[in-house]
ROLO-77650 format. One record per atom (N, C-alpha, C): residue number from 1; residue in one letter; y, x, z. Coordinates in steps of 0.05 Angstrom, whole numbers. Layout:
BEGIN
{nr NUM; rest A; v Y; u X; w Z}
...
//
This chain:
BEGIN
{nr 1; rest M; v 536; u -538; w -732}
{nr 1; rest M; v 565; u -536; w -737}
{nr 1; rest M; v 569; u -530; w -766}
{nr 2; rest S; v 589; u -542; w -778}
{nr 2; rest S; v 594; u -536; w -806}
{nr 2; rest S; v 622; u -526; w -810}
{nr 3; rest L; v 626; u -513; w -831}
{nr 3; rest L; v 652; u -502; w -839}
{nr 3; rest L; v 662; u -517; w -863}
{nr 4; rest G; v 684; u -531; w -860}
{nr 4; rest G; v 695; u -546; w -883}
{nr 4; rest G; v 676; u -568; w -892}
{nr 5; rest G; v 659; u -578; w -874}
{nr 5; rest G; v 641; u -600; w -880}
{nr 5; rest G; v 616; u -593; w -896}
{nr 6; rest N; v 614; u -569; w -907}
{nr 6; rest N; v 590; u -564; w -923}
{nr 6; rest N; v 578; u -536; w -918}
{nr 7; rest L; v 588; u -520; w -900}
{nr 7; rest L; v 577; u -493; w -896}
{nr 7; rest L; v 568; u -491; w -867}
{nr 8; rest S; v 542; u -489; w -863}
{nr 8; rest S; v 532; u -486; w -836}
{nr 8; rest S; v 535; u -457; w -827}
{nr 9; rest V; v 537; u -453; w -801}
{nr 9; rest V; v 537; u -427; w -789}
{nr 9; rest V; v 511; u -413; w -797}
{nr 10; rest N; v 513; u -390; w -809}
{nr 10; rest N; v 490; u -376; w -819}
{nr 10; rest N; v 488; u -349; w -806}
{nr 11; rest L; v 468; u -346; w -788}
{nr 11; rest L; v 465; u -321; w -774}
{nr 11; rest L; v 444; u -303; w -788}
{nr 12; rest A; v 441; u -306; w -814}
{nr 12; rest A; v 421; u -291; w -829}
{nr 12; rest A; v 427; u -261; w -826}
{nr 13; rest S; v 406; u -245; w -828}
{nr 13; rest S; v 409; u -216; w -824}
{nr 13; rest S; v 427; u -205; w -845}
{nr 14; rest S; v 428; u -216; w -869}
{nr 14; rest S; v 446; u -205; w -890}
{nr 14; rest S; v 475; u -209; w -882}
{nr 15; rest N; v 481; u -231; w -868}
{nr 15; rest N; v 508; u -236; w -859}
{nr 15; rest N; v 515; u -216; w -836}
{nr 16; rest L; v 496; u -212; w -818}
{nr 16; rest L; v 501; u -193; w -796}
{nr 16; rest L; v 505; u -165; w -807}
{nr 17; rest I; v 489; u -157; w -827}
{nr 17; rest I; v 492; u -131; w -839}
{nr 17; rest I; v 520; u -129; w -853}
{nr 18; rest G; v 527; u -150; w -867}
{nr 18; rest G; v 554; u -150; w -880}
{nr 18; rest G; v 576; u -148; w -859}
{nr 19; rest L; v 574; u -161; w -837}
{nr 19; rest L; v 594; u -159; w -816}
{nr 19; rest L; v 595; u -131; w -804}
{nr 20; rest A; v 572; u -119; w -801}
{nr 20; rest A; v 571; u -91; w -791}
{nr 20; rest A; v 583; u -72; w -811}
{nr 21; rest V; v 577; u -76; w -836}
{nr 21; rest V; v 589; u -59; w -857}
{nr 21; rest V; v 619; u -62; w -858}
{nr 22; rest F; v 628; u -87; w -856}
{nr 22; rest F; v 657; u -92; w -855}
{nr 22; rest F; v 670; u -77; w -832}
{nr 23; rest T; v 658; u -79; w -809}
{nr 23; rest T; v 669; u -66; w -785}
{nr 23; rest T; v 670; u -35; w -789}
{nr 24; rest A; v 649; u -24; w -801}
{nr 24; rest A; v 648; u 5; w -806}
{nr 24; rest A; v 670; u 13; w -826}
{nr 25; rest M; v 674; u -4; w -846}
{nr 25; rest M; v 694; u 2; w -866}
{nr 25; rest M; v 722; u 3; w -854}
{nr 26; rest L; v 728; u -16; w -836}
{nr 26; rest L; v 754; u -15; w -822}
{nr 26; rest L; v 757; u 10; w -805}
{nr 27; rest A; v 735; u 17; w -791}
{nr 27; rest A; v 736; u 40; w -774}
{nr 27; rest A; v 741; u 66; w -790}
{nr 28; rest V; v 726; u 69; w -812}
{nr 28; rest V; v 730; u 93; w -829}
{nr 28; rest V; v 758; u 93; w -840}
{nr 29; rest G; v 768; u 70; w -848}
{nr 29; rest G; v 795; u 68; w -859}
{nr 29; rest G; v 816; u 78; w -838}
{nr 30; rest Q; v 812; u 70; w -813}
{nr 30; rest Q; v 830; u 79; w -792}
{nr 30; rest Q; v 829; u 109; w -789}
{nr 31; rest L; v 805; u 121; w -790}
{nr 31; rest L; v 803; u 150; w -787}
{nr 31; rest L; v 816; u 164; w -811}
{nr 32; rest L; v 814; u 152; w -835}
{nr 32; rest L; v 828; u 164; w -858}
{nr 32; rest L; v 858; u 162; w -855}
{nr 33; rest F; v 867; u 139; w -844}
{nr 33; rest F; v 896; u 136; w -839}
{nr 33; rest F; v 906; u 157; w -819}
{nr 34; rest K; v 890; u 162; w -798}
{nr 34; rest K; v 897; u 182; w -778}
{nr 34; rest K; v 898; u 210; w -791}
{nr 35; rest K; v 879; u 216; w -808}
{nr 35; rest K; v 879; u 242; w -822}
{nr 35; rest K; v 905; u 244; w -839}
{nr 36; rest A; v 912; u 223; w -853}
{nr 36; rest A; v 936; u 223; w -869}
{nr 36; rest A; v 961; u 226; w -851}
{nr 37; rest G; v 961; u 212; w -828}
{nr 37; rest G; v 983; u 215; w -810}
{nr 37; rest G; v 987; u 243; w -799}
{nr 38; rest L; v 964; u 256; w -794}
{nr 38; rest L; v 966; u 284; w -783}
{nr 38; rest L; v 979; u 302; w -804}
{nr 39; rest A; v 976; u 296; w -829}
{nr 39; rest A; v 987; u 313; w -850}
{nr 39; rest A; v 1018; u 312; w -850}
{nr 40; rest M; v 1029; u 290; w -840}
{nr 40; rest M; v 1058; u 287; w -840}
{nr 40; rest M; v 1070; u 289; w -812}
{nr 41; rest R; v 1053; u 297; w -792}
{nr 41; rest R; v 1063; u 299; w -765}
{nr 41; rest R; v 1086; u 319; w -763}
{nr 42; rest G; v 1106; u 310; w -748}
{nr 42; rest G; v 1129; u 327; w -742}
{nr 42; rest G; v 1150; u 329; w -764}
{nr 43; rest L; v 1145; u 316; w -786}
{nr 43; rest L; v 1164; u 317; w -809}
{nr 43; rest L; v 1183; u 294; w -807}
{nr 44; rest P; v 1208; u 297; w -817}
{nr 44; rest P; v 1226; u 275; w -819}
{nr 44; rest P; v 1213; u 254; w -838}
{nr 45; rest L; v 1222; u 229; w -835}
{nr 45; rest L; v 1209; u 207; w -850}
{nr 45; rest L; v 1208; u 213; w -880}
{nr 46; rest R; v 1230; u 221; w -892}
{nr 46; rest R; v 1230; u 225; w -921}
{nr 46; rest R; v 1210; u 247; w -929}
{nr 47; rest D; v 1211; u 269; w -915}
{nr 47; rest D; v 1192; u 291; w -921}
{nr 47; rest D; v 1163; u 283; w -915}
{nr 48; rest G; v 1159; u 268; w -894}
{nr 48; rest G; v 1133; u 259; w -887}
{nr 48; rest G; v 1121; u 241; w -908}
{nr 49; rest L; v 1138; u 223; w -919}
{nr 49; rest L; v 1129; u 205; w -940}
{nr 49; rest L; v 1122; u 220; w -966}
{nr 50; rest M; v 1137; u 241; w -971}
{nr 50; rest M; v 1131; u 258; w -994}
{nr 50; rest M; v 1104; u 272; w -991}
{nr 51; rest V; v 1099; u 282; w -967}
{nr 51; rest V; v 1073; u 294; w -961}
{nr 51; rest V; v 1051; u 274; w -963}
{nr 52; rest L; v 1055; u 250; w -951}
{nr 52; rest L; v 1036; u 229; w -950}
{nr 52; rest L; v 1027; u 221; w -978}
{nr 53; rest A; v 1046; u 221; w -997}
{nr 53; rest A; v 1040; u 213; w -1025}
{nr 53; rest A; v 1020; u 233; w -1038}
{nr 54; rest Q; v 1016; u 256; w -1025}
{nr 54; rest Q; v 998; u 276; w -1037}
{nr 54; rest Q; v 972; u 279; w -1021}
{nr 55; rest V; v 967; u 261; w -1001}
{nr 55; rest V; v 944; u 263; w -984}
{nr 55; rest V; v 922; u 244; w -995}
{nr 56; rest P; v 900; u 255; w -1005}
{nr 56; rest P; v 879; u 237; w -1015}
{nr 56; rest P; v 867; u 218; w -994}
{nr 57; rest A; v 867; u 226; w -969}
{nr 57; rest A; v 856; u 208; w -948}
{nr 57; rest A; v 872; u 182; w -947}
{nr 58; rest F; v 898; u 183; w -952}
{nr 58; rest F; v 915; u 159; w -951}
{nr 58; rest F; v 906; u 139; w -972}
{nr 59; rest Y; v 901; u 149; w -996}
{nr 59; rest Y; v 893; u 132; w -1018}
{nr 59; rest Y; v 864; u 122; w -1014}
{nr 60; rest A; v 847; u 138; w -1003}
{nr 60; rest A; v 820; u 130; w -997}
{nr 60; rest A; v 820; u 107; w -976}
{nr 61; rest A; v 837; u 110; w -956}
{nr 61; rest A; v 840; u 89; w -936}
{nr 61; rest A; v 849; u 62; w -948}
{nr 62; rest I; v 869; u 64; w -965}
{nr 62; rest I; v 879; u 40; w -978}
{nr 62; rest I; v 857; u 27; w -995}
{nr 63; rest A; v 842; u 43; w -1010}
{nr 63; rest A; v 821; u 32; w -1027}
{nr 63; rest A; v 799; u 20; w -1010}
{nr 64; rest L; v 792; u 33; w -988}
{nr 64; rest L; v 772; u 22; w -970}
{nr 64; rest L; v 780; u -4; w -957}
{nr 65; rest Y; v 806; u -6; w -950}
{nr 65; rest Y; v 816; u -31; w -939}
{nr 65; rest Y; v 816; u -53; w -960}
{nr 66; rest A; v 822; u -46; w -985}
{nr 66; rest A; v 821; u -66; w -1006}
{nr 66; rest A; v 793; u -76; w -1010}
{nr 67; rest L; v 774; u -58; w -1011}
{nr 67; rest L; v 746; u -66; w -1014}
{nr 67; rest L; v 737; u -83; w -990}
{nr 68; rest S; v 745; u -75; w -966}
{nr 68; rest S; v 737; u -90; w -942}
{nr 68; rest S; v 749; u -118; w -942}
{nr 69; rest T; v 772; u -121; w -954}
{nr 69; rest T; v 784; u -148; w -956}
{nr 69; rest T; v 767; u -166; w -973}
{nr 70; rest F; v 757; u -156; w -996}
{nr 70; rest F; v 739; u -172; w -1013}
{nr 70; rest F; v 713; u -179; w -998}
{nr 71; rest L; v 702; u -159; w -984}
{nr 71; rest L; v 678; u -164; w -968}
{nr 71; rest L; v 683; u -185; w -947}
{nr 72; rest W; v 706; u -184; w -933}
{nr 72; rest W; v 714; u -203; w -912}
{nr 72; rest W; v 715; u -231; w -923}
{nr 73; rest V; v 728; u -235; w -946}
{nr 73; rest V; v 730; u -261; w -958}
{nr 73; rest V; v 703; u -272; w -966}
{nr 74; rest W; v 686; u -255; w -976}
{nr 74; rest W; v 659; u -263; w -983}
{nr 74; rest W; v 643; u -271; w -958}
{nr 75; rest L; v 646; u -255; w -937}
{nr 75; rest L; v 632; u -262; w -912}
{nr 75; rest L; v 642; u -289; w -901}
{nr 76; rest L; v 668; u -294; w -903}
{nr 76; rest L; v 679; u -319; w -893}
{nr 76; rest L; v 669; u -343; w -910}
{nr 77; rest S; v 659; u -338; w -933}
{nr 77; rest S; v 648; u -360; w -949}
{nr 77; rest S; v 620; u -366; w -939}
{nr 78; rest R; v 609; u -349; w -922}
{nr 78; rest R; v 581; u -352; w -913}
{nr 78; rest R; v 579; u -358; w -883}
{nr 79; rest V; v 599; u -350; w -867}
{nr 79; rest V; v 598; u -354; w -838}
{nr 79; rest V; v 625; u -365; w -829}
{nr 80; rest T; v 625; u -376; w -804}
{nr 80; rest T; v 650; u -386; w -794}
{nr 80; rest T; v 668; u -362; w -785}
{nr 81; rest L; v 693; u -368; w -784}
{nr 81; rest L; v 712; u -348; w -773}
{nr 81; rest L; v 706; u -342; w -744}
{nr 82; rest M; v 696; u -362; w -730}
{nr 82; rest M; v 689; u -359; w -702}
{nr 82; rest M; v 666; u -338; w -699}
{nr 83; rest Q; v 648; u -337; w -718}
{nr 83; rest Q; v 627; u -317; w -716}
{nr 83; rest Q; v 637; u -290; w -726}
{nr 84; rest A; v 652; u -290; w -747}
{nr 84; rest A; v 660; u -265; w -760}
{nr 84; rest A; v 681; u -249; w -745}
{nr 85; rest Y; v 701; u -262; w -734}
{nr 85; rest Y; v 724; u -247; w -724}
{nr 85; rest Y; v 718; u -230; w -700}
{nr 86; rest P; v 700; u -237; w -682}
{nr 86; rest P; v 694; u -219; w -660}
{nr 86; rest P; v 684; u -191; w -669}
{nr 87; rest W; v 673; u -190; w -692}
{nr 87; rest W; v 664; u -164; w -702}
{nr 87; rest W; v 687; u -144; w -707}
{nr 88; rest V; v 710; u -155; w -712}
{nr 88; rest V; v 734; u -138; w -716}
{nr 88; rest V; v 739; u -122; w -690}
{nr 89; rest S; v 734; u -134; w -667}
{nr 89; rest S; v 739; u -121; w -642}
{nr 89; rest S; v 721; u -97; w -637}
{nr 90; rest A; v 699; u -96; w -651}
{nr 90; rest A; v 681; u -73; w -648}
{nr 90; rest A; v 695; u -48; w -656}
{nr 91; rest G; v 714; u -50; w -674}
{nr 91; rest G; v 729; u -27; w -683}
{nr 91; rest G; v 745; u -15; w -660}
{nr 92; rest V; v 752; u -31; w -640}
{nr 92; rest V; v 767; u -21; w -617}
{nr 92; rest V; v 750; u -1; w -601}
{nr 93; rest I; v 724; u -4; w -604}
{nr 93; rest I; v 705; u 15; w -591}
{nr 93; rest I; v 699; u 38; w -609}
{nr 94; rest I; v 693; u 33; w -634}
{nr 94; rest I; v 684; u 53; w -653}
{nr 94; rest I; v 706; u 73; w -660}
{nr 95; rest V; v 729; u 64; w -666}
{nr 95; rest V; v 751; u 82; w -675}
{nr 95; rest V; v 758; u 103; w -654}
{nr 96; rest P; v 763; u 95; w -629}
{nr 96; rest P; v 770; u 116; w -609}
{nr 96; rest P; v 747; u 136; w -604}
{nr 97; rest L; v 722; u 127; w -605}
{nr 97; rest L; v 699; u 145; w -601}
{nr 97; rest L; v 698; u 165; w -624}
{nr 98; rest L; v 701; u 156; w -649}
{nr 98; rest L; v 701; u 174; w -671}
{nr 98; rest L; v 726; u 192; w -672}
{nr 99; rest S; v 748; u 182; w -663}
{nr 99; rest S; v 772; u 198; w -663}
{nr 99; rest S; v 770; u 220; w -641}
{nr 100; rest A; v 755; u 215; w -620}
{nr 100; rest A; v 750; u 235; w -600}
{nr 100; rest A; v 733; u 257; w -612}
{nr 101; rest L; v 713; u 249; w -627}
{nr 101; rest L; v 695; u 268; w -640}
{nr 101; rest L; v 708; u 284; w -662}
{nr 102; rest L; v 723; u 270; w -679}
{nr 102; rest L; v 735; u 283; w -702}
{nr 102; rest L; v 762; u 297; w -698}
{nr 103; rest F; v 778; u 284; w -680}
{nr 103; rest F; v 805; u 294; w -676}
{nr 103; rest F; v 810; u 305; w -648}
{nr 104; rest G; v 790; u 305; w -631}
{nr 104; rest G; v 793; u 316; w -604}
{nr 104; rest G; v 810; u 298; w -586}
{nr 105; rest E; v 812; u 273; w -592}
{nr 105; rest E; v 828; u 255; w -575}
{nr 105; rest E; v 811; u 249; w -550}
{nr 106; rest R; v 825; u 245; w -528}
{nr 106; rest R; v 812; u 241; w -502}
{nr 106; rest R; v 804; u 212; w -498}
{nr 107; rest V; v 779; u 207; w -488}
{nr 107; rest V; v 770; u 181; w -481}
{nr 107; rest V; v 765; u 180; w -451}
{nr 108; rest S; v 781; u 163; w -437}
{nr 108; rest S; v 779; u 162; w -408}
{nr 108; rest S; v 756; u 145; w -398}
{nr 109; rest A; v 751; u 148; w -372}
{nr 109; rest A; v 730; u 132; w -359}
{nr 109; rest A; v 737; u 102; w -360}
{nr 110; rest T; v 762; u 96; w -358}
{nr 110; rest T; v 771; u 68; w -359}
{nr 110; rest T; v 765; u 56; w -387}
{nr 111; rest Y; v 767; u 73; w -407}
{nr 111; rest Y; v 760; u 64; w -434}
{nr 111; rest Y; v 732; u 53; w -435}
{nr 112; rest W; v 713; u 67; w -422}
{nr 112; rest W; v 685; u 59; w -423}
{nr 112; rest W; v 681; u 32; w -410}
{nr 113; rest L; v 696; u 26; w -389}
{nr 113; rest L; v 695; u 0; w -377}
{nr 113; rest L; v 704; u -22; w -396}
{nr 114; rest G; v 727; u -17; w -409}
{nr 114; rest G; v 737; u -36; w -429}
{nr 114; rest G; v 718; u -39; w -452}
{nr 115; rest A; v 706; u -17; w -461}
{nr 115; rest A; v 687; u -18; w -483}
{nr 115; rest A; v 663; u -36; w -476}
{nr 116; rest G; v 654; u -33; w -452}
{nr 116; rest G; v 632; u -49; w -443}
{nr 116; rest G; v 639; u -79; w -442}
{nr 117; rest L; v 663; u -85; w -434}
{nr 117; rest L; v 671; u -113; w -434}
{nr 117; rest L; v 674; u -124; w -462}
{nr 118; rest I; v 683; u -108; w -480}
{nr 118; rest I; v 685; u -116; w -508}
{nr 118; rest I; v 658; u -122; w -520}
{nr 119; rest V; v 639; u -104; w -514}
{nr 119; rest V; v 611; u -108; w -524}
{nr 119; rest V; v 600; u -134; w -513}
{nr 120; rest A; v 604; u -138; w -487}
{nr 120; rest A; v 595; u -163; w -474}
{nr 120; rest A; v 608; u -187; w -487}
{nr 121; rest G; v 633; u -186; w -493}
{nr 121; rest G; v 647; u -208; w -506}
{nr 121; rest G; v 636; u -213; w -534}
{nr 122; rest I; v 631; u -192; w -549}
{nr 122; rest I; v 620; u -196; w -576}
{nr 122; rest I; v 592; u -210; w -574}
{nr 123; rest V; v 576; u -200; w -556}
{nr 123; rest V; v 549; u -212; w -553}
{nr 123; rest V; v 551; u -241; w -545}
{nr 124; rest L; v 568; u -247; w -525}
{nr 124; rest L; v 572; u -275; w -516}
{nr 124; rest L; v 582; u -293; w -538}
{nr 125; rest T; v 601; u -283; w -554}
{nr 125; rest T; v 612; u -300; w -575}
{nr 125; rest T; v 591; u -306; w -597}
{nr 126; rest Q; v 574; u -286; w -602}
{nr 126; rest Q; v 554; u -290; w -623}
{nr 126; rest Q; v 532; u -309; w -614}
{nr 127; rest Y; v 525; u -308; w -588}
{nr 127; rest Y; v 504; u -326; w -578}
{nr 127; rest Y; v 515; u -354; w -572}
{nr 128; rest S; v 541; u -356; w -570}
{nr 128; rest S; v 552; u -383; w -564}
{nr 128; rest S; v 553; u -401; w -588}
{nr 129; rest I; v 548; u -390; w -612}
{nr 129; rest I; v 549; u -405; w -636}
{nr 129; rest I; v 523; u -419; w -640}
{nr 130; rest R; v 524; u -445; w -643}
{nr 130; rest R; v 500; u -462; w -648}
{nr 130; rest R; v 500; u -472; w -676}
{nr 131; rest P; v 478; u -467; w -691}
{nr 131; rest P; v 476; u -477; w -718}
{nr 131; rest P; v 476; u -508; w -719}
//
């Protein structure tokens, strides 16, 4: 399979590592956004925005998302979107687990079933790609 006529699907370990790093960057960014959101919890919008402007986690999240965007574009120059995009769904598993650990949010038994299905979907999509 080729991308744009000249780029073959490349399952090289460097690409898989890059995809894993990208996924981790998005997950950490979400946790930083949550931390920033907690700083403005219960405040009226105007006051909340004033507080948010002073929360370093907010700026760290924005910077991390900017860096992850550059990494994403670089990854897309090396692999197909069909290979890369399922990795984004891994964040649906990672973020709630880390938010349970860091913020005490509850993870239900049903969540685990859904997480298992997502993992199965990621594995199936990665193995369905033929070079």
